[in-house]
Phi, psi and omega in degrees: 000133180265136179304321183294345180267353180276168180252343182244119175228154177236152181279129174267323180202139351281178181297324178246099182300105184259123181308134179098342177268159174285131181233146177251132185229152178213173173272152183306322184288352180263354185297315181298321179295318179298314181298322180291318179294323177292330183283315186283334175052051176269122179293131182205170173272125179254143175262126177244133175249126180253124177260130192252150178206175174264000178202165177244131176299129184249351180229141180135204176233157185307316180302318179291320179298319182290341178273345182290142176264146182286156177245121180197173180239040178257119182242154177248122184294134176289156004267018182289111175201098006276164170265116181264121180226160179240159170241120188247132178244017179097153181063230176259010183277076179231145178232134177262143180232146172249121179259109183260130181254165177268189184296337181263006180086001179278141179303127177267308177200164178247132178256136171222145178256136177230149179253127182196156175272342184240132177299327180296323178288333180299317178295319180297318183288330185284329188297320181298307179298324177295314178298322179298320177296316178296324180300313182288329175296314181291328178300319182271329182226086185306117177197150180284113178225131175208171181277121175279315175199160173244137174245125174265122184273141181289133175284352183272309185232004178075006178274171176288126180268309181218142172243140179239132179207171174287127184291122182281165176273115185275346186277148175220189180213144173253115190258143177103153355291146186207132178282307180178181183231135178268127180263123176275111191308313183298334183275341188304314180299330181277333170298317179295320180293322178297316178294323176302315180294316183292333183264005178258137175273353182275117178295335181289315178290322178299320179296317179297319178298315179297321179296313180296326177296317181291321174302319180293330179297329176292320178294316179297322179301320178294322179294315181294320179299319179296320178295323177297320180294320179296328183263000183056041179277128181279355185298142179269132180298150181299146180286162174300138180307133179279150179223133177253165176299325179293321176304313183290324178297317180295332177281350178107009179272151180281159176300327180296318179295322187287346183302128176084000181262118179234349181208174183301321181299320178298317180299314183292325176292324179295329183262011183299316179294324177298316179293315181298323183297317181275332180291319182259345179065296176264117181229154178266129176238178178297335181267000182118198182286139182224157178213164176265120175272099191291350178275344186291135182297320179296318178295318180297318180293317180296313182291326180293318177292317181296317181295319179298318179293317183294317178297319182297308185283331174295315179297319179298317180299317180290320180293324177299320179289324178295313180296319178301317181297316180297314183296334182255015175069024178266112181246148187242014179283148181252187176082023178083207182294150186265129177265161180256109179291132180251149182306321182292344179249019189298332179292343177283348186243040174280163175283123186248134181302324183298331179293342183244016178073022180248166181262000000 
């Protein structure tokens, strides 16, 4: 039985499945086996299967996401099935991979073996070598390839023990009846940045979007404060979003990381080096020049959790300021008094080239 074919899965990591972070899922009947394997800590070879695609599902729920098949144009020539190939980095630093194809010759999944005493570490160790193989393939044959999900196979029965994937966003909205939506101009660029972050499968880009949003919340705070002064409003601006150690633990952060963090500003300062590392890529440290190896499993896990947290608290900071503005009658629309567009006059409110200096 394949995990991706089941309908009931439970989260193994993190405690609070946060959209955009890497999450590990299993079936309920596999939980005892996982706990026993983590307890005995016997070093062994684990088989990891990587399913490849040109994109990662970003909306839905984990059971549906795990059932999706990847879309790509990578084929394995017959009669090789599997095709066993290695990636060599010199000396004894070589890794063997098995490329298994389907009935039509299209790659089904890639197998790699890793040695570890803990199943949780096996998934972490496998992601880097799989990404490295995809990196060299794309270098020679440009095409979009990434990991859709990883399956850790059980050493007991050969079934899927744990699957790891990017946690999708399960929430949706049913819209209507609705007259329209008022856009607050200062917030618009950050609304766009938030959507950019949510629609990206890259934890590195998501982190940058979250960082820029939080920087923007400071600018918006200054604008709102000035409007309060102009209106002689005694209202106190909303505080920086609070963060507890439990919040961070549920997001997948260690207690050591959480030390000293009580609000969004603390979190962002804690992640400043993380942001600088990916923003500048090559940075100088006390030990010399350093860079972020974006294929590494440890880096991906850290950045995915960090990006999910940054997007969440940045959005909260901006929404608190937006709600405060509405509640205190602070509006940011321009162009004088506001008219009410009516459905019968909708053709008067088309997008016009002249408004943008075009013909």
